[in-house]
C-alpha positions in Angstrom: -4.7 -32.0 -5.0 -8.4 -32.7 -4.2 -11.4 -30.8 -5.6 -11.0 -28.0 -3.1 -7.7 -26.9 -4.5 -4.9 -25.7 -2.2 -7.1 -25.0 0.8 -9.6 -27.3 2.5 -12.1 -24.5 2.9 -12.6 -24.4 -0.9 -12.5 -21.5 -3.2 -13.4 -17.9 -2.6 -17.1 -17.0 -3.1 -16.2 -13.7 -4.9 -15.3 -13.2 -8.6 -11.7 -14.0 -9.3 -10.9 -12.4 -12.6 -8.7 -10.5 -12.2 -7.5 -11.3 -8.7 -8.0 -8.0 -6.7 -5.0 -8.7 -4.5 -2.9 -9.3 -7.6 -3.9 -5.9 -9.0 -2.9 -4.3 -5.7 0.4 -6.2 -5.6 1.1 -5.2 -9.3 0.5 -1.5 -8.5 2.5 -1.5 -5.3 5.4 -3.5 -6.8 5.6 -1.2 -9.8 5.7 2.0 -7.6 8.3 0.4 -5.4 10.4 -0.5 -8.5 10.1 3.1 -9.7 11.5 4.5 -6.5 14.0 1.9 -5.4 16.7 -0.4 -6.9 14.6 -3.3 -8.2 17.7 -5.5 -8.4 18.7 -5.1 -4.7 18.9 -8.6 -3.1 17.1 -8.9 0.2 19.6 -10.2 2.7 18.6 -13.0 5.1 14.9 -13.4 4.1 12.7 -15.7 6.1 9.4 -17.6 5.5 6.8 -19.1 7.8 6.9 -22.8 8.6 4.1 -24.9 7.2 2.1 -24.6 10.4 2.8 -20.8 10.6 4.2 -21.1 14.1 7.7 -19.7 13.4 10.0 -18.2 10.8 12.8 -20.1 9.1 15.5 -19.1 6.6 14.3 -18.7 3.0 15.7 -21.6 0.9 14.5 -20.5 -2.6 16.3 -18.4 -5.2 17.6 -14.9 -4.2 14.7 -12.5 -3.5 14.7 -9.0 -5.1 12.1 -6.3 -5.3 11.9 -6.8 -9.1 10.6 -10.4 -8.9 6.9 -11.4 -8.8 5.6 -14.6 -7.2 2.2 -16.3 -6.9 2.3 -18.3 -3.8 -1.2 -19.3 -2.7 -2.5 -21.0 -5.8 -6.1 -20.1 -5.0 -6.7 -18.4 -8.4 -6.2 -19.6 -11.9 -2.8 -18.3 -13.2 -4.6 -15.9 -15.6 -6.4 -14.3 -12.6 -3.1 -13.5 -11.0 -1.0 -12.7 -14.1 -3.5 -10.3 -15.6 -4.2 -8.8 -12.1 -0.5 -8.0 -11.8 -0.5 -6.5 -15.3 -3.6 -4.4 -14.6 -2.1 -3.1 -11.4 1.2 -2.3 -13.2 -0.7 -0.4 -15.9 -2.6 1.7 -13.4 0.7 2.4 -11.5 2.5 3.4 -14.6 -0.3 5.8 -15.5 -0.1 7.3 -12.0 3.7 7.6 -12.2 3.4 9.3 -15.6 1.0 11.9 -14.1 3.3 12.3 -11.1 6.4 12.7 -13.3 4.8 16.0 -14.6 5.0 17.5 -11.2 8.8 17.7 -10.8 10.1 21.3 -11.0 13.7 20.3 -10.7 15.8 18.3 -13.1 14.4 14.7 -13.1 15.6 12.0 -15.4 12.5 10.0 -14.9 11.5 6.7 -13.3 13.1 3.6 -14.7 11.7 0.2 -14.0 11.4 -3.3 -15.5 7.8 -4.3 -16.3 6.6 -7.8 -15.5 7.1 -8.8 -19.1 10.8 -7.9 -18.9 10.6 -4.6 -20.8 12.7 -1.8 -19.3 10.7 1.4 -19.2 11.4 5.1 -18.6 8.6 7.4 -17.4 9.4 11.1 -17.6 7.4 14.3 -18.2 4.2 12.4 -18.6 5.5 10.1 -21.3 6.1 6.3 -21.1 9.0 5.0 -23.2 10.4 1.5 -23.6 14.2 1.4 -23.5 16.3 -0.6 -25.9 17.4 -3.9 -24.5 
């Protein structure tokens, strides 16, 4: 890799720590995991060809909602990793607040955090579940 990194245009001119899009992805992924089955395998995924002109079948490992990936390589790993965690923390706080609004019986949101810890969010509390 040359001094420009992954892209010939060079690096972004804005601060990178944490990566704002990683914060957004962490928050969105966490909310989606709370509402949907995070272990559901996506059938027949596709990816863009190198030149972006068409889609071809995904050849990597099985894709599930619960996975997180860093594809572009524009930021340092810490920018993306901590951005994901910050987004996750914000979303978990939002879900804890939201969980207080249920009037009917609600067993809570259950999701796996990016560090692998299974968590239940119910009645405003956030509890780690035993492995």
